[in-house]
mmJSON file of the N, C-alpha and C atoms, coordinates in Angstrom:
{"data_MODEL":{"atom_site":{
"group_PDB":["ATOM","ATOM","ATOM","ATOM","ATOM","ATOM","ATOM","ATOM","ATOM","ATOM","ATOM","ATOM","ATOM","ATOM","ATOM","ATOM","ATOM","ATOM","ATOM","ATOM","ATOM","ATOM","ATOM","ATOM","ATOM","ATOM","ATOM","ATOM","ATOM","ATOM","ATOM","ATOM","ATOM","ATOM","ATOM","ATOM","ATOM","ATOM","ATOM","ATOM","ATOM","ATOM","ATOM","ATOM","ATOM","ATOM","ATOM","ATOM","ATOM","ATOM","ATOM","ATOM","ATOM","ATOM","ATOM","ATOM","ATOM","ATOM","ATOM","ATOM","ATOM","ATOM","ATOM","ATOM","ATOM","ATOM","ATOM","ATOM","ATOM","ATOM","ATOM","ATOM","ATOM","ATOM","ATOM","ATOM","ATOM","ATOM","ATOM","ATOM","ATOM","ATOM","ATOM","ATOM","ATOM","ATOM","ATOM","ATOM","ATOM","ATOM","ATOM","ATOM","ATOM","ATOM","ATOM","ATOM","ATOM","ATOM","ATOM","ATOM","ATOM","ATOM","ATOM","ATOM","ATOM","ATOM","ATOM","ATOM","ATOM","ATOM","ATOM","ATOM","ATOM","ATOM","ATOM","ATOM","ATOM","ATOM","ATOM","ATOM","ATOM","ATOM","ATOM","ATOM","ATOM","ATOM","ATOM","ATOM","ATOM","ATOM","ATOM","ATOM","ATOM","ATOM","ATOM","ATOM","ATOM","ATOM","ATOM","ATOM","ATOM","ATOM","ATOM","ATOM","ATOM","ATOM","ATOM","ATOM","ATOM","ATOM","ATOM","ATOM","ATOM","ATOM","ATOM","ATOM","ATOM","ATOM","ATOM","ATOM","ATOM","ATOM","ATOM","ATOM","ATOM","ATOM","ATOM","ATOM","ATOM","ATOM","ATOM","ATOM","ATOM","ATOM","ATOM","ATOM","ATOM","ATOM","ATOM","ATOM","ATOM","ATOM","ATOM","ATOM","ATOM","ATOM","ATOM","ATOM","ATOM","ATOM","ATOM","ATOM","ATOM","ATOM","ATOM","ATOM","ATOM","ATOM","ATOM","ATOM","ATOM","ATOM","ATOM","ATOM","ATOM","ATOM","ATOM","ATOM","ATOM","ATOM"],
"id":[1,2,3,4,5,6,7,8,9,10,11,12,13,14,15,16,17,18,19,20,21,22,23,24,25,26,27,28,29,30,31,32,33,34,35,36,37,38,39,40,41,42,43,44,45,46,47,48,49,50,51,52,53,54,55,56,57,58,59,60,61,62,63,64,65,66,67,68,69,70,71,72,73,74,75,76,77,78,79,80,81,82,83,84,85,86,87,88,89,90,91,92,93,94,95,96,97,98,99,100,101,102,103,104,105,106,107,108,109,110,111,112,113,114,115,116,117,118,119,120,121,122,123,124,125,126,127,128,129,130,131,132,133,134,135,136,137,138,139,140,141,142,143,144,145,146,147,148,149,150,151,152,153,154,155,156,157,158,159,160,161,162,163,164,165,166,167,168,169,170,171,172,173,174,175,176,177,178,179,180,181,182,183,184,185,186,187,188,189,190,191,192,193,194,195,196,197,198,199,200,201,202,203,204,205,206,207,208,209,210],
"type_symbol":["N","C","C","N","C","C","N","C","C","N","C","C","N","C","C","N","C","C","N","C","C","N","C","C","N","C","C","N","C","C","N","C","C","N","C","C","N","C","C","N","C","C","N","C","C","N","C","C","N","C","C","N","C","C","N","C","C","N","C","C","N","C","C","N","C","C","N","C","C","N","C","C","N","C","C","N","C","C","N","C","C","N","C","C","N","C","C","N","C","C","N","C","C","N","C","C","N","C","C","N","C","C","N","C","C","N","C","C","N","C","C","N","C","C","N","C","C","N","C","C","N","C","C","N","C","C","N","C","C","N","C","C","N","C","C","N","C","C","N","C","C","N","C","C","N","C","C","N","C","C","N","C","C","N","C","C","N","C","C","N","C","C","N","C","C","N","C","C","N","C","C","N","C","C","N","C","C","N","C","C","N","C","C","N","C","C","N","C","C","N","C","C","N","C","C","N","C","C","N","C","C","N","C","C","N","C","C","N","C","C"],
"label_atom_id":["N","CA","C","N","CA","C","N","CA","C","N","CA","C","N","CA","C","N","CA","C","N","CA","C","N","CA","C","N","CA","C","N","CA","C","N","CA","C","N","CA","C","N","CA","C","N","CA","C","N","CA","C","N","CA","C","N","CA","C","N","CA","C","N","CA","C","N","CA","C","N","CA","C","N","CA","C","N","CA","C","N","CA","C","N","CA","C","N","CA","C","N","CA","C","N","CA","C","N","CA","C","N","CA","C","N","CA","C","N","CA","C","N","CA","C","N","CA","C","N","CA","C","N","CA","C","N","CA","C","N","CA","C","N","CA","C","N","CA","C","N","CA","C","N","CA","C","N","CA","C","N","CA","C","N","CA","C","N","CA","C","N","CA","C","N","CA","C","N","CA","C","N","CA","C","N","CA","C","N","CA","C","N","CA","C","N","CA","C","N","CA","C","N","CA","C","N","CA","C","N","CA","C","N","CA","C","N","CA","C","N","CA","C","N","CA","C","N","CA","C","N","CA","C","N","CA","C","N","CA","C","N","CA","C","N","CA","C","N","CA","C","N","CA","C"],
"label_alt_id":[null,null,null,null,null,null,null,null,null,null,null,null,null,null,null,null,null,null,null,null,null,null,null,null,null,null,null,null,null,null,null,null,null,null,null,null,null,null,null,null,null,null,null,null,null,null,null,null,null,null,null,null,null,null,null,null,null,null,null,null,null,null,null,null,null,null,null,null,null,null,null,null,null,null,null,null,null,null,null,null,null,null,null,null,null,null,null,null,null,null,null,null,null,null,null,null,null,null,null,null,null,null,null,null,null,null,null,null,null,null,null,null,null,null,null,null,null,null,null,null,null,null,null,null,null,null,null,null,null,null,null,null,null,null,null,null,null,null,null,null,null,null,null,null,null,null,null,null,null,null,null,null,null,null,null,null,null,null,null,null,null,null,null,null,null,null,null,null,null,null,null,null,null,null,null,null,null,null,null,null,null,null,null,null,null,null,null,null,null,null,null,null,null,null,null,null,null,null,null,null,null,null,null,null,null,null,null,null,null,null],
"label_comp_id":["UNK","UNK","UNK","UNK","UNK","UNK","UNK","UNK","UNK","UNK","UNK","UNK","UNK","UNK","UNK","UNK","UNK","UNK","UNK","UNK","UNK","UNK","UNK","UNK","UNK","UNK","UNK","UNK","UNK","UNK","UNK","UNK","UNK","UNK","UNK","UNK","UNK","UNK","UNK","UNK","UNK","UNK","UNK","UNK","UNK","UNK","UNK","UNK","UNK","UNK","UNK","UNK","UNK","UNK","UNK","UNK","UNK","UNK","UNK","UNK","UNK","UNK","UNK","UNK","UNK","UNK","UNK","UNK","UNK","UNK","UNK","UNK","UNK","UNK","UNK","UNK","UNK","UNK","UNK","UNK","UNK","UNK","UNK","UNK","UNK","UNK","UNK","UNK","UNK","UNK","UNK","UNK","UNK","UNK","UNK","UNK","UNK","UNK","UNK","UNK","UNK","UNK","UNK","UNK","UNK","UNK","UNK","UNK","UNK","UNK","UNK","UNK","UNK","UNK","UNK","UNK","UNK","UNK","UNK","UNK","UNK","UNK","UNK","UNK","UNK","UNK","UNK","UNK","UNK","UNK","UNK","UNK","UNK","UNK","UNK","UNK","UNK","UNK","UNK","UNK","UNK","UNK","UNK","UNK","UNK","UNK","UNK","UNK","UNK","UNK","UNK","UNK","UNK","UNK","UNK","UNK","UNK","UNK","UNK","UNK","UNK","UNK","UNK","UNK","UNK","UNK","UNK","UNK","UNK","UNK","UNK","UNK","UNK","UNK","UNK","UNK","UNK","UNK","UNK","UNK","UNK","UNK","UNK","UNK","UNK","UNK","UNK","UNK","UNK","UNK","UNK","UNK","UNK","UNK","UNK","UNK","UNK","UNK","UNK","UNK","UNK","UNK","UNK","UNK","UNK","UNK","UNK","UNK","UNK","UNK"],
"label_asym_id":["A","A","A","A","A","A","A","A","A","A","A","A","A","A","A","A","A","A","A","A","A","A","A","A","A","A","A","A","A","A","A","A","A","A","A","A","A","A","A","A","A","A","A","A","A","A","A","A","A","A","A","A","A","A","A","A","A","A","A","A","A","A","A","A","A","A","A","A","A","A","A","A","A","A","A","A","A","A","A","A","A","A","A","A","A","A","A","A","A","A","A","A","A","A","A","A","A","A","A","A","A","A","A","A","A","A","A","A","A","A","A","A","A","A","A","A","A","A","A","A","A","A","A","A","A","A","A","A","A","A","A","A","A","A","A","A","A","A","A","A","A","A","A","A","A","A","A","A","A","A","A","A","A","A","A","A","A","A","A","A","A","A","A","A","A","A","A","A","A","A","A","A","A","A","A","A","A","A","A","A","A","A","A","A","A","A","A","A","A","A","A","A","A","A","A","A","A","A","A","A","A","A","A","A","A","A","A","A","A","A"],
"label_entity_id":["1","1","1","1","1","1","1","1","1","1","1","1","1","1","1","1","1","1","1","1","1","1","1","1","1","1","1","1","1","1","1","1","1","1","1","1","1","1","1","1","1","1","1","1","1","1","1","1","1","1","1","1","1","1","1","1","1","1","1","1","1","1","1","1","1","1","1","1","1","1","1","1","1","1","1","1","1","1","1","1","1","1","1","1","1","1","1","1","1","1","1","1","1","1","1","1","1","1","1","1","1","1","1","1","1","1","1","1","1","1","1","1","1","1","1","1","1","1","1","1","1","1","1","1","1","1","1","1","1","1","1","1","1","1","1","1","1","1","1","1","1","1","1","1","1","1","1","1","1","1","1","1","1","1","1","1","1","1","1","1","1","1","1","1","1","1","1","1","1","1","1","1","1","1","1","1","1","1","1","1","1","1","1","1","1","1","1","1","1","1","1","1","1","1","1","1","1","1","1","1","1","1","1","1","1","1","1","1","1","1"],
"label_seq_id":[1,1,1,2,2,2,3,3,3,4,4,4,5,5,5,6,6,6,7,7,7,8,8,8,9,9,9,10,10,10,11,11,11,12,12,12,13,13,13,14,14,14,15,15,15,16,16,16,17,17,17,18,18,18,19,19,19,20,20,20,21,21,21,22,22,22,23,23,23,24,24,24,25,25,25,26,26,26,27,27,27,28,28,28,29,29,29,30,30,30,31,31,31,32,32,32,33,33,33,34,34,34,35,35,35,36,36,36,37,37,37,38,38,38,39,39,39,40,40,40,41,41,41,42,42,42,43,43,43,44,44,44,45,45,45,46,46,46,47,47,47,48,48,48,49,49,49,50,50,50,51,51,51,52,52,52,53,53,53,54,54,54,55,55,55,56,56,56,57,57,57,58,58,58,59,59,59,60,60,60,61,61,61,62,62,62,63,63,63,64,64,64,65,65,65,66,66,66,67,67,67,68,68,68,69,69,69,70,70,70],
"pdbx_PDB_ins_code":[null,null,null,null,null,null,null,null,null,null,null,null,null,null,null,null,null,null,null,null,null,null,null,null,null,null,null,null,null,null,null,null,null,null,null,null,null,null,null,null,null,null,null,null,null,null,null,null,null,null,null,null,null,null,null,null,null,null,null,null,null,null,null,null,null,null,null,null,null,null,null,null,null,null,null,null,null,null,null,null,null,null,null,null,null,null,null,null,null,null,null,null,null,null,null,null,null,null,null,null,null,null,null,null,null,null,null,null,null,null,null,null,null,null,null,null,null,null,null,null,null,null,null,null,null,null,null,null,null,null,null,null,null,null,null,null,null,null,null,null,null,null,null,null,null,null,null,null,null,null,null,null,null,null,null,null,null,null,null,null,null,null,null,null,null,null,null,null,null,null,null,null,null,null,null,null,null,null,null,null,null,null,null,null,null,null,null,null,null,null,null,null,null,null,null,null,null,null,null,null,null,null,null,null,null,null,null,null,null,null],
"Cartn_x":[42.289,42.743,44.224,44.965,46.376,46.578,45.689,45.817,45.634,44.726,44.498,45.736,46.321,47.528,48.683,48.825,49.883,49.685,48.454,48.157,48.443,48.047,48.274,49.761,50.55,51.998,52.624,52.251,52.808,52.358,51.08,50.567,51.252,51.469,52.143,53.576,54.293,55.669,55.717,54.767,54.694,54.444,53.523,53.22,54.401,55.12,56.308,57.357,57.575,58.54,58.134,56.869,56.368,56.506,56.213,56.371,57.814,58.745,60.163,60.608,60.091,60.431,59.922,58.69,58.137,58.815,59.177,59.836,61.218,61.881,63.214,63.175,61.999,61.868,61.587,61.53,61.236,59.8,59.591,58.253,57.81,58.634,58.241,58.088,58.866,58.822,57.641,57.169,56.129,54.824,54.862,53.641,52.724,51.539,50.6,50.678,51.621,51.765,51.762,50.965,50.868,49.925,50.088,49.132,47.726,46.758,45.402,45.003,45.965,45.641,45.076,44.025,43.312,43.819,44.236,44.699,44.159,43.358,42.761,43.137,43.719,44.065,43.444,42.662,42.039,42.094,42.867,42.974,43.501,42.707,43.124,42.509,41.957,41.341,42.184,42.42,43.173,42.491,42.261,41.642,42.55,42.814,43.69,43.066,42.929,42.427,43.305,44.078,44.998,44.278,43.502,42.677,43.525,44.516,45.355,46.158,46.652,47.402,46.515,45.272,44.34,44.05,43.862,43.59,44.798,45.993,47.214,47.405,47.225,47.352,46.286,45.093,44.033,44.384,44.918,45.318,46.435,47.414,48.524,48.022,47.192,46.671,45.748,44.953,44.089,44.918,45.979,46.857,47.526,48.012,48.671,47.695,46.501,45.517,45.115,45.016,44.712,45.832,47.081,48.216,48.195,47.881,47.903,46.723,45.651,44.507,44.716,45.643,45.899,46.664],
"Cartn_y":[169.635,170.505,170.843,169.987,170.269,171.526,171.739,172.903,174.206,174.211,175.417,175.723,174.703,174.896,175.405,174.862,175.29,176.755,177.118,178.504,179.446,179.072,179.927,180.112,179.066,179.177,180.116,179.971,180.826,182.268,182.469,183.823,184.465,183.692,184.211,184.621,183.791,184.132,185.37,185.463,186.636,187.899,187.825,188.996,189.385,188.404,188.7,189.391,188.875,189.5,190.917,191.111,192.437,193.381,192.882,193.688,194.099,193.189,193.52,194.576,194.479,195.498,196.874,196.95,198.239,198.761,197.868,198.259,198.838,198.309,198.79,200.138,200.577,201.883,201.805,200.62,200.481,200.92,201.698,202.142,203.384,203.896,205.059,206.31,206.408,207.599,207.65,206.526,206.543,205.907,204.976,204.276,205.223,205.447,206.375,207.771,207.988,209.303,209.184,208.288,208.079,209.109,209.368,210.249,209.636,210.395,209.89,209.705,209.734,209.699,211.063,211.069,212.307,212.865,214.119,214.797,216.223,216.556,217.889,218.469,219.66,220.359,221.742,222.057,223.379,223.79,224.786,225.273,224.196,223.849,222.818,221.451,221.31,220.055,219.437,218.145,217.432,216.094,215.814,214.555,213.89,212.606,211.875,210.519,210.205,208.902,208.376,207.319,206.79,205.913,206.52,205.789,204.949,205.547,204.82,203.732,204.01,203.007,201.817,202.067,200.979,200.127,200.772,200.04,199.197,199.763,199.027,197.822,198.005,196.891,195.828,196.248,195.301,194.458,195.091,194.347,193.344,193.753,192.86,191.677,191.94,190.849,189.927,190.48,189.653,188.729,189.261,188.441,187.336,187.669,186.66,185.566,185.944,184.932,184.077,184.668,183.909,182.912,183.348,182.458,181.261,181.506,180.439,179.476,179.913,179.019,178.055,178.36,177.503,176.3],
"Cartn_z":[112.517,113.579,113.408,112.689,112.476,111.634,110.668,109.798,110.572,111.53,112.33,113.166,113.754,114.547,113.703,112.509,111.603,111.212,110.898,110.535,111.699,112.914,114.08,114.36,114.172,114.377,113.349,112.093,111.043,111.238,111.545,111.763,112.973,114.015,115.209,114.919,114.172,113.815,112.916,112.007,111.145,111.969,112.925,113.757,114.639,115.152,115.957,115.098,113.886,112.983,112.615,112.334,112.002,113.2,114.373,115.587,115.828,115.571,115.728,114.718,113.493,112.496,112.904,113.371,113.784,115.046,115.942,117.182,116.897,115.868,115.525,114.803,114.375,113.739,112.254,111.677,110.258,110.005,108.998,108.653,109.384,110.248,111.039,110.176,109.106,108.28,107.323,106.837,105.804,106.239,107.167,107.561,108.328,107.795,108.403,107.828,106.923,106.295,104.772,104.259,102.826,102.209,100.903,100.24,100.307,100.705,100.852,102.306,103.217,104.643,105.031,105.813,106.132,107.46,107.433,108.645,108.634,109.654,109.77,111.124,111.114,112.356,112.321,113.327,113.454,114.916,115.2,116.57,117.498,118.517,119.458,119.125,117.918,117.479,116.373,116.479,115.457,115.179,113.899,113.488,112.47,112.666,111.765,111.458,110.17,109.761,108.624,108.87,107.857,106.831,105.959,104.993,104.041,103.406,102.454,103.157,104.343,105.098,105.434,105.821,106.131,104.896,103.753,102.517,102.132,102.246,101.917,102.827,104.122,105.058,104.809,104.458,104.15,102.933,101.901,100.702,101.0,101.787,102.133,102.957,103.962,104.792,104.01,103.108,102.263,101.389,100.801,99.964,100.782,101.985,102.824,103.242,103.628,104.013,102.82,101.644,100.434,100.148,100.361,100.143,101.09,102.368,103.36,103.197,102.591,102.395,101.235,100.356,99.203,99.604],
"occupancy":[1.0,1.0,1.0,1.0,1.0,1.0,1.0,1.0,1.0,1.0,1.0,1.0,1.0,1.0,1.0,1.0,1.0,1.0,1.0,1.0,1.0,1.0,1.0,1.0,1.0,1.0,1.0,1.0,1.0,1.0,1.0,1.0,1.0,1.0,1.0,1.0,1.0,1.0,1.0,1.0,1.0,1.0,1.0,1.0,1.0,1.0,1.0,1.0,1.0,1.0,1.0,1.0,1.0,1.0,1.0,1.0,1.0,1.0,1.0,1.0,1.0,1.0,1.0,1.0,1.0,1.0,1.0,1.0,1.0,1.0,1.0,1.0,1.0,1.0,1.0,1.0,1.0,1.0,1.0,1.0,1.0,1.0,1.0,1.0,1.0,1.0,1.0,1.0,1.0,1.0,1.0,1.0,1.0,1.0,1.0,1.0,1.0,1.0,1.0,1.0,1.0,1.0,1.0,1.0,1.0,1.0,1.0,1.0,1.0,1.0,1.0,1.0,1.0,1.0,1.0,1.0,1.0,1.0,1.0,1.0,1.0,1.0,1.0,1.0,1.0,1.0,1.0,1.0,1.0,1.0,1.0,1.0,1.0,1.0,1.0,1.0,1.0,1.0,1.0,1.0,1.0,1.0,1.0,1.0,1.0,1.0,1.0,1.0,1.0,1.0,1.0,1.0,1.0,1.0,1.0,1.0,1.0,1.0,1.0,1.0,1.0,1.0,1.0,1.0,1.0,1.0,1.0,1.0,1.0,1.0,1.0,1.0,1.0,1.0,1.0,1.0,1.0,1.0,1.0,1.0,1.0,1.0,1.0,1.0,1.0,1.0,1.0,1.0,1.0,1.0,1.0,1.0,1.0,1.0,1.0,1.0,1.0,1.0,1.0,1.0,1.0,1.0,1.0,1.0,1.0,1.0,1.0,1.0,1.0,1.0],
"B_iso_or_equiv":[0.0,0.0,0.0,0.0,0.0,0.0,0.0,0.0,0.0,0.0,0.0,0.0,0.0,0.0,0.0,0.0,0.0,0.0,0.0,0.0,0.0,0.0,0.0,0.0,0.0,0.0,0.0,0.0,0.0,0.0,0.0,0.0,0.0,0.0,0.0,0.0,0.0,0.0,0.0,0.0,0.0,0.0,0.0,0.0,0.0,0.0,0.0,0.0,0.0,0.0,0.0,0.0,0.0,0.0,0.0,0.0,0.0,0.0,0.0,0.0,0.0,0.0,0.0,0.0,0.0,0.0,0.0,0.0,0.0,0.0,0.0,0.0,0.0,0.0,0.0,0.0,0.0,0.0,0.0,0.0,0.0,0.0,0.0,0.0,0.0,0.0,0.0,0.0,0.0,0.0,0.0,0.0,0.0,0.0,0.0,0.0,0.0,0.0,0.0,0.0,0.0,0.0,0.0,0.0,0.0,0.0,0.0,0.0,0.0,0.0,0.0,0.0,0.0,0.0,0.0,0.0,0.0,0.0,0.0,0.0,0.0,0.0,0.0,0.0,0.0,0.0,0.0,0.0,0.0,0.0,0.0,0.0,0.0,0.0,0.0,0.0,0.0,0.0,0.0,0.0,0.0,0.0,0.0,0.0,0.0,0.0,0.0,0.0,0.0,0.0,0.0,0.0,0.0,0.0,0.0,0.0,0.0,0.0,0.0,0.0,0.0,0.0,0.0,0.0,0.0,0.0,0.0,0.0,0.0,0.0,0.0,0.0,0.0,0.0,0.0,0.0,0.0,0.0,0.0,0.0,0.0,0.0,0.0,0.0,0.0,0.0,0.0,0.0,0.0,0.0,0.0,0.0,0.0,0.0,0.0,0.0,0.0,0.0,0.0,0.0,0.0,0.0,0.0,0.0,0.0,0.0,0.0,0.0,0.0,0.0],
"pdbx_formal_charge":[null,null,null,null,null,null,null,null,null,null,null,null,null,null,null,null,null,null,null,null,null,null,null,null,null,null,null,null,null,null,null,null,null,null,null,null,null,null,null,null,null,null,null,null,null,null,null,null,null,null,null,null,null,null,null,null,null,null,null,null,null,null,null,null,null,null,null,null,null,null,null,null,null,null,null,null,null,null,null,null,null,null,null,null,null,null,null,null,null,null,null,null,null,null,null,null,null,null,null,null,null,null,null,null,null,null,null,null,null,null,null,null,null,null,null,null,null,null,null,null,null,null,null,null,null,null,null,null,null,null,null,null,null,null,null,null,null,null,null,null,null,null,null,null,null,null,null,null,null,null,null,null,null,null,null,null,null,null,null,null,null,null,null,null,null,null,null,null,null,null,null,null,null,null,null,null,null,null,null,null,null,null,null,null,null,null,null,null,null,null,null,null,null,null,null,null,null,null,null,null,null,null,null,null,null,null,null,null,null,null],
"auth_seq_id":[1,1,1,2,2,2,3,3,3,4,4,4,5,5,5,6,6,6,7,7,7,8,8,8,9,9,9,10,10,10,11,11,11,12,12,12,13,13,13,14,14,14,15,15,15,16,16,16,17,17,17,18,18,18,19,19,19,20,20,20,21,21,21,22,22,22,23,23,23,24,24,24,25,25,25,26,26,26,27,27,27,28,28,28,29,29,29,30,30,30,31,31,31,32,32,32,33,33,33,34,34,34,35,35,35,36,36,36,37,37,37,38,38,38,39,39,39,40,40,40,41,41,41,42,42,42,43,43,43,44,44,44,45,45,45,46,46,46,47,47,47,48,48,48,49,49,49,50,50,50,51,51,51,52,52,52,53,53,53,54,54,54,55,55,55,56,56,56,57,57,57,58,58,58,59,59,59,60,60,60,61,61,61,62,62,62,63,63,63,64,64,64,65,65,65,66,66,66,67,67,67,68,68,68,69,69,69,70,70,70],
"auth_comp_id":["UNK","UNK","UNK","UNK","UNK","UNK","UNK","UNK","UNK","UNK","UNK","UNK","UNK","UNK","UNK","UNK","UNK","UNK","UNK","UNK","UNK","UNK","UNK","UNK","UNK","UNK","UNK","UNK","UNK","UNK","UNK","UNK","UNK","UNK","UNK","UNK","UNK","UNK","UNK","UNK","UNK","UNK","UNK","UNK","UNK","UNK","UNK","UNK","UNK","UNK","UNK","UNK","UNK","UNK","UNK","UNK","UNK","UNK","UNK","UNK","UNK","UNK","UNK","UNK","UNK","UNK","UNK","UNK","UNK","UNK","UNK","UNK","UNK","UNK","UNK","UNK","UNK","UNK","UNK","UNK","UNK","UNK","UNK","UNK","UNK","UNK","UNK","UNK","UNK","UNK","UNK","UNK","UNK","UNK","UNK","UNK","UNK","UNK","UNK","UNK","UNK","UNK","UNK","UNK","UNK","UNK","UNK","UNK","UNK","UNK","UNK","UNK","UNK","UNK","UNK","UNK","UNK","UNK","UNK","UNK","UNK","UNK","UNK","UNK","UNK","UNK","UNK","UNK","UNK","UNK","UNK","UNK","UNK","UNK","UNK","UNK","UNK","UNK","UNK","UNK","UNK","UNK","UNK","UNK","UNK","UNK","UNK","UNK","UNK","UNK","UNK","UNK","UNK","UNK","UNK","UNK","UNK","UNK","UNK","UNK","UNK","UNK","UNK","UNK","UNK","UNK","UNK","UNK","UNK","UNK","UNK","UNK","UNK","UNK","UNK","UNK","UNK","UNK","UNK","UNK","UNK","UNK","UNK","UNK","UNK","UNK","UNK","UNK","UNK","UNK","UNK","UNK","UNK","UNK","UNK","UNK","UNK","UNK","UNK","UNK","UNK","UNK","UNK","UNK","UNK","UNK","UNK","UNK","UNK","UNK"],
"auth_asym_id":["A","A","A","A","A","A","A","A","A","A","A","A","A","A","A","A","A","A","A","A","A","A","A","A","A","A","A","A","A","A","A","A","A","A","A","A","A","A","A","A","A","A","A","A","A","A","A","A","A","A","A","A","A","A","A","A","A","A","A","A","A","A","A","A","A","A","A","A","A","A","A","A","A","A","A","A","A","A","A","A","A","A","A","A","A","A","A","A","A","A","A","A","A","A","A","A","A","A","A","A","A","A","A","A","A","A","A","A","A","A","A","A","A","A","A","A","A","A","A","A","A","A","A","A","A","A","A","A","A","A","A","A","A","A","A","A","A","A","A","A","A","A","A","A","A","A","A","A","A","A","A","A","A","A","A","A","A","A","A","A","A","A","A","A","A","A","A","A","A","A","A","A","A","A","A","A","A","A","A","A","A","A","A","A","A","A","A","A","A","A","A","A","A","A","A","A","A","A","A","A","A","A","A","A","A","A","A","A","A","A"],
"auth_atom_id":["N","CA","C","N","CA","C","N","CA","C","N","CA","C","N","CA","C","N","CA","C","N","CA","C","N","CA","C","N","CA","C","N","CA","C","N","CA","C","N","CA","C","N","CA","C","N","CA","C","N","CA","C","N","CA","C","N","CA","C","N","CA","C","N","CA","C","N","CA","C","N","CA","C","N","CA","C","N","CA","C","N","CA","C","N","CA","C","N","CA","C","N","CA","C","N","CA","C","N","CA","C","N","CA","C","N","CA","C","N","CA","C","N","CA","C","N","CA","C","N","CA","C","N","CA","C","N","CA","C","N","CA","C","N","CA","C","N","CA","C","N","CA","C","N","CA","C","N","CA","C","N","CA","C","N","CA","C","N","CA","C","N","CA","C","N","CA","C","N","CA","C","N","CA","C","N","CA","C","N","CA","C","N","CA","C","N","CA","C","N","CA","C","N","CA","C","N","CA","C","N","CA","C","N","CA","C","N","CA","C","N","CA","C","N","CA","C","N","CA","C","N","CA","C","N","CA","C","N","CA","C","N","CA","C","N","CA","C","N","CA","C","N","CA","C"],
"pdbx_PDB_model_num":[1,1,1,1,1,1,1,1,1,1,1,1,1,1,1,1,1,1,1,1,1,1,1,1,1,1,1,1,1,1,1,1,1,1,1,1,1,1,1,1,1,1,1,1,1,1,1,1,1,1,1,1,1,1,1,1,1,1,1,1,1,1,1,1,1,1,1,1,1,1,1,1,1,1,1,1,1,1,1,1,1,1,1,1,1,1,1,1,1,1,1,1,1,1,1,1,1,1,1,1,1,1,1,1,1,1,1,1,1,1,1,1,1,1,1,1,1,1,1,1,1,1,1,1,1,1,1,1,1,1,1,1,1,1,1,1,1,1,1,1,1,1,1,1,1,1,1,1,1,1,1,1,1,1,1,1,1,1,1,1,1,1,1,1,1,1,1,1,1,1,1,1,1,1,1,1,1,1,1,1,1,1,1,1,1,1,1,1,1,1,1,1,1,1,1,1,1,1,1,1,1,1,1,1,1,1,1,1,1,1]
}}}
């Protein structure tokens, strides 16, 4: 049970740090506007799906979780 608590503390601190970075404006210019993100605008309809951003975030989180499991 100690390992779960340790993981939750580290994950929580990481999320707080990440939240502070985004709150300060870091990543505002490029995050969600990467090449491969889908954006369609027609008349009064707009559809946006950040495909590349989702894949990038998935890879980063997968790597971090792999690191913490070792």
